[in-house]
C-alpha positions as a Markdown table, in Angstrom:
| # | Residue | x | y | z |
|---|---|---|---|---|
| 1 | Met | 162.6 | 49.5 | 119.6 |
| 2 | Gly | 162.2 | 46.0 | 118.3 |
| 3 | Lys | 165.1 | 43.6 | 117.9 |
| 4 | Ala | 164.8 | 43.6 | 114.2 |
| 5 | Thr | 165.1 | 47.3 | 114.1 |
| 6 | Gln | 168.1 | 47.3 | 116.4 |
| 7 | Arg | 169.8 | 44.7 | 114.1 |
| 8 | Leu | 169.1 | 46.8 | 111.0 |
| 9 | Ile | 170.6 | 49.9 | 112.6 |
| 10 | Leu | 173.7 | 48.0 | 113.8 |
| 11 | Trp | 174.1 | 46.6 | 110.3 |
| 12 | Leu | 173.7 | 50.1 | 108.7 |
| 13 | Asn | 176.3 | 51.5 | 111.1 |
| 14 | Arg | 178.8 | 48.8 | 110.1 |
| 15 | Ser | 178.0 | 49.3 | 106.4 |
| 16 | Tyr | 178.6 | 53.1 | 106.3 |
| 17 | Lys | 182.0 | 54.6 | 107.1 |
| 18 | Thr | 182.0 | 57.3 | 109.7 |
| 19 | Pro | 183.1 | 60.6 | 108.0 |
| 20 | Glu | 186.8 | 61.5 | 108.5 |
| 21 | Trp | 185.9 | 64.9 | 110.0 |
| 22 | Phe | 183.7 | 63.2 | 112.7 |
| 23 | Asp | 186.6 | 61.0 | 113.8 |
| 24 | Ala | 188.9 | 64.0 | 113.8 |
| 25 | Val | 186.5 | 66.1 | 116.0 |
| 26 | Asn | 186.7 | 63.3 | 118.5 |
| 27 | Arg | 190.5 | 63.2 | 118.5 |
| 28 | Ser | 191.5 | 66.9 | 118.8 |
| 29 | Glu | 190.4 | 70.4 | 118.0 |
| 30 | Ala | 193.4 | 71.0 | 115.9 |
| 31 | Glu | 192.7 | 68.1 | 113.6 |
| 32 | Ala | 189.0 | 69.1 | 113.3 |
| 33 | Leu | 190.1 | 72.7 | 112.4 |
| 34 | Glu | 192.4 | 71.3 | 109.6 |
| 35 | Leu | 189.5 | 69.4 | 108.1 |
| 36 | Ser | 187.3 | 72.4 | 108.5 |
| 37 | Ile | 189.8 | 74.5 | 106.6 |
| 38 | Arg | 189.8 | 71.9 | 103.8 |
| 39 | Ser | 186.0 | 72.0 | 103.7 |
| 40 | Gly | 186.3 | 75.8 | 103.2 |
| 41 | Glu | 188.3 | 75.0 | 100.1 |
| 42 | Val | 185.6 | 72.7 | 98.8 |
| 43 | Val | 182.8 | 75.3 | 99.5 |
| 44 | Tyr | 184.9 | 78.1 | 98.0 |
| 45 | Ser | 185.5 | 76.1 | 94.8 |
| 46 | Gln | 181.7 | 75.4 | 94.4 |
| 47 | Phe | 181.1 | 79.2 | 93.9 |
| 48 | Arg | 183.5 | 79.7 | 90.9 |
| 49 | Gly | 182.9 | 83.0 | 89.3 |
| 50 | Tyr | 181.6 | 84.5 | 92.6 |
| 51 | Asn | 184.5 | 83.7 | 94.8 |
| 52 | Asp | 186.9 | 86.5 | 94.3 |
| 53 | Phe | 187.3 | 87.5 | 97.9 |
| 54 | Arg | 190.3 | 89.8 | 97.4 |
| 55 | Gly | 189.9 | 93.1 | 99.3 |
| 56 | Lys | 186.4 | 92.2 | 100.4 |
| 57 | Val | 184.8 | 91.8 | 103.8 |
| 58 | Ile | 183.4 | 88.2 | 104.0 |
| 59 | Leu | 180.9 | 87.0 | 106.5 |
| 60 | Asp | 181.0 | 83.2 | 107.2 |
| 61 | Tyr | 177.4 | 82.8 | 108.5 |
| 62 | Gly | 177.3 | 79.7 | 110.6 |
| 63 | Cys | 181.1 | 79.3 | 110.8 |
| 64 | Gly | 181.2 | 76.4 | 113.3 |
| 65 | Ile | 184.7 | 75.9 | 114.6 |
| 66 | Gly | 186.0 | 78.5 | 112.1 |
| 67 | Gly | 188.1 | 76.6 | 109.6 |
| 68 | Lys | 186.2 | 77.7 | 106.5 |
| 69 | Thr | 186.5 | 81.3 | 107.8 |
| 70 | Ile | 190.2 | 80.8 | 107.9 |
| 71 | Tyr | 190.2 | 79.5 | 104.3 |
| 72 | Tyr | 188.2 | 82.6 | 103.1 |
| 73 | Ala | 190.7 | 85.0 | 104.9 |
| 74 | Ala | 193.5 | 83.3 | 103.1 |
| 75 | Gln | 192.0 | 84.0 | 99.8 |
| 76 | Gly | 192.9 | 87.7 | 100.1 |
| 77 | Ala | 189.9 | 89.0 | 102.0 |
| 78 | Lys | 190.2 | 92.3 | 103.6 |
| 79 | Leu | 188.6 | 90.8 | 106.6 |
| 80 | Ala | 186.8 | 87.5 | 107.2 |
| 81 | Val | 184.3 | 87.4 | 110.0 |
| 82 | Gly | 182.9 | 84.1 | 111.3 |
| 83 | Val | 179.5 | 84.2 | 113.1 |
| 84 | Asp | 177.9 | 81.5 | 115.0 |
| 85 | Phe | 176.2 | 80.8 | 118.3 |
| 86 | Gln | 178.5 | 80.7 | 121.2 |
| 87 | Arg | 181.6 | 78.7 | 120.5 |
| 88 | Asn | 185.2 | 78.7 | 121.5 |
| 89 | His | 187.3 | 79.8 | 118.6 |
| 90 | Asp | 190.7 | 79.9 | 120.4 |
| 91 | Val | 192.3 | 77.2 | 118.3 |
| 92 | Ala | 191.2 | 78.9 | 115.1 |
| 93 | Leu | 192.3 | 82.4 | 116.3 |
| 94 | Lys | 195.7 | 81.0 | 117.3 |
| 95 | Tyr | 196.0 | 79.4 | 113.9 |
| 96 | Ala | 195.0 | 82.6 | 112.1 |
| 97 | Lys | 197.3 | 84.8 | 114.2 |
| 98 | Ala | 200.3 | 82.6 | 113.4 |
| 99 | Arg | 199.6 | 83.2 | 109.7 |
| 100 | Asn | 198.7 | 86.9 | 110.0 |
| 101 | Leu | 195.2 | 86.3 | 108.5 |
| 102 | Pro | 192.6 | 89.2 | 108.7 |
| 103 | Leu | 190.1 | 87.3 | 110.8 |
| 104 | Gln | 187.6 | 87.7 | 113.6 |
| 105 | Tyr | 184.8 | 85.8 | 115.1 |
| 106 | Ile | 181.6 | 87.2 | 116.6 |
| 107 | Tyr | 178.5 | 85.5 | 118.2 |
| 108 | Leu | 175.0 | 85.7 | 117.0 |
| 109 | Arg | 172.9 | 87.6 | 119.5 |
| 110 | Glu | 170.3 | 85.7 | 121.4 |
| 111 | Asp | 167.6 | 86.9 | 119.1 |
| 112 | Gly | 169.5 | 85.7 | 116.1 |
| 113 | Ser | 170.8 | 89.2 | 115.0 |
| 114 | Ile | 174.2 | 89.7 | 113.7 |
| 115 | Asp | 176.4 | 92.0 | 115.7 |
| 116 | Leu | 177.5 | 94.0 | 112.7 |
| 117 | Gly | 176.6 | 97.5 | 111.3 |
| 118 | Asn | 174.3 | 98.0 | 108.4 |
| 119 | Glu | 175.9 | 97.4 | 105.0 |
| 120 | Thr | 179.3 | 96.4 | 106.2 |
| 121 | Val | 179.8 | 93.1 | 104.4 |
| 122 | Asp | 180.6 | 92.4 | 100.7 |
| 123 | Val | 179.9 | 88.7 | 100.6 |
| 124 | Ile | 178.0 | 86.4 | 103.0 |
| 125 | Ile | 178.9 | 82.7 | 102.5 |
| 126 | Ser | 176.9 | 80.1 | 104.3 |
| 127 | Ser | 177.4 | 76.3 | 104.1 |
| 128 | Ser | 175.0 | 73.7 | 105.7 |
| 129 | Val | 173.4 | 76.3 | 107.9 |
| 130 | Phe | 169.9 | 77.1 | 106.6 |
| 131 | Glu | 168.5 | 73.6 | 107.5 |
| 132 | His | 169.3 | 74.5 | 111.2 |
| 133 | Leu | 167.6 | 77.9 | 111.3 |
| 134 | Thr | 164.3 | 78.2 | 113.2 |
| 135 | Asp | 163.4 | 81.6 | 111.6 |
| 136 | Thr | 164.9 | 81.6 | 108.1 |
| 137 | Glu | 162.9 | 84.8 | 107.1 |
| 138 | Tyr | 164.5 | 86.8 | 110.1 |
| 139 | Ser | 167.9 | 85.5 | 109.3 |
| 140 | Leu | 167.7 | 86.4 | 105.7 |
| 141 | Arg | 166.6 | 90.0 | 106.8 |
| 142 | Glu | 169.6 | 90.2 | 109.0 |
| 143 | Met | 171.9 | 89.1 | 106.2 |
| 144 | Lys | 170.4 | 91.7 | 103.9 |
| 145 | Arg | 170.8 | 94.4 | 106.6 |
| 146 | Val | 174.6 | 93.8 | 106.8 |
| 147 | Leu | 175.2 | 93.2 | 103.2 |
| 148 | Arg | 176.4 | 96.2 | 101.2 |
| 149 | Pro | 174.5 | 97.2 | 98.0 |
| 150 | Gly | 175.8 | 95.0 | 95.2 |
| 151 | Gly | 177.0 | 92.4 | 97.6 |
| 152 | Phe | 175.8 | 88.8 | 97.5 |
| 153 | Leu | 174.9 | 85.8 | 99.5 |
| 154 | Leu | 176.5 | 82.5 | 98.5 |
| 155 | Asn | 174.5 | 79.6 | 100.1 |
| 156 | Arg | 174.6 | 75.9 | 99.9 |
| 157 | Trp | 173.0 | 73.3 | 102.0 |
| 158 | Asn | 171.6 | 69.8 | 102.0 |
| 159 | Pro | 167.7 | 69.9 | 102.2 |
| 160 | Tyr | 166.6 | 68.1 | 105.3 |
| 161 | Arg | 165.0 | 65.1 | 103.5 |
| 162 | Thr | 168.2 | 64.2 | 101.7 |
| 163 | Arg | 170.9 | 61.7 | 102.6 |
| 164 | Tyr | 172.9 | 64.1 | 104.6 |
| 165 | Gly | 170.2 | 66.7 | 105.5 |
| 166 | Ser | 170.0 | 66.1 | 109.2 |
| 167 | His | 173.8 | 65.6 | 109.8 |
| 168 | Leu | 172.9 | 62.7 | 112.1 |
| 169 | Asn | 174.6 | 60.5 | 109.6 |
| 170 | Ala | 177.9 | 61.9 | 110.8 |
| 171 | Val | 177.1 | 60.7 | 114.3 |
| 172 | Leu | 175.6 | 57.4 | 113.5 |
| 173 | Gly | 177.1 | 56.7 | 110.1 |
| 174 | Val | 173.6 | 55.9 | 108.7 |
| 175 | Pro | 172.3 | 58.0 | 105.7 |
| 176 | Phe | 168.6 | 58.9 | 105.9 |
| 177 | Val | 168.7 | 58.2 | 109.6 |
| 178 | His | 166.2 | 61.0 | 110.3 |
């Protein structure tokens, strides 16, 4: 990498503030969880008209550390299930248990299948996940398999070639870094 490129990257890093959640992740899991719960509120509010979770089984597909799943459980869900590749959800489980929230976390199987029975979920909500999938078609088939008839998928993501698409901006503080 040339010196001019290095100077440009350093200038961009100083010019763009690192996102609050990235700083929190580096401080403590509890702070990161609180920010993740707040992001659940943002995602939930973006689906107005489709976000009545009362009495429903909700699947948070790509739940990360689990904060959004906690938020969905707190909205009256019968059960909120977070699914992701192997992660430690101890902090989230402790938080949910202290508040008596109907919550569980499961792992995606190695082949990407969801460890749930057919037609067991009322709503699947996914936020900033699809851009990370290697086999979107298979993942959608799995979601359809676990979704009850009349259920729906709420999905939002940043397309890869947008300002925040790669999520590297959170690490480097540079939009369009990819």
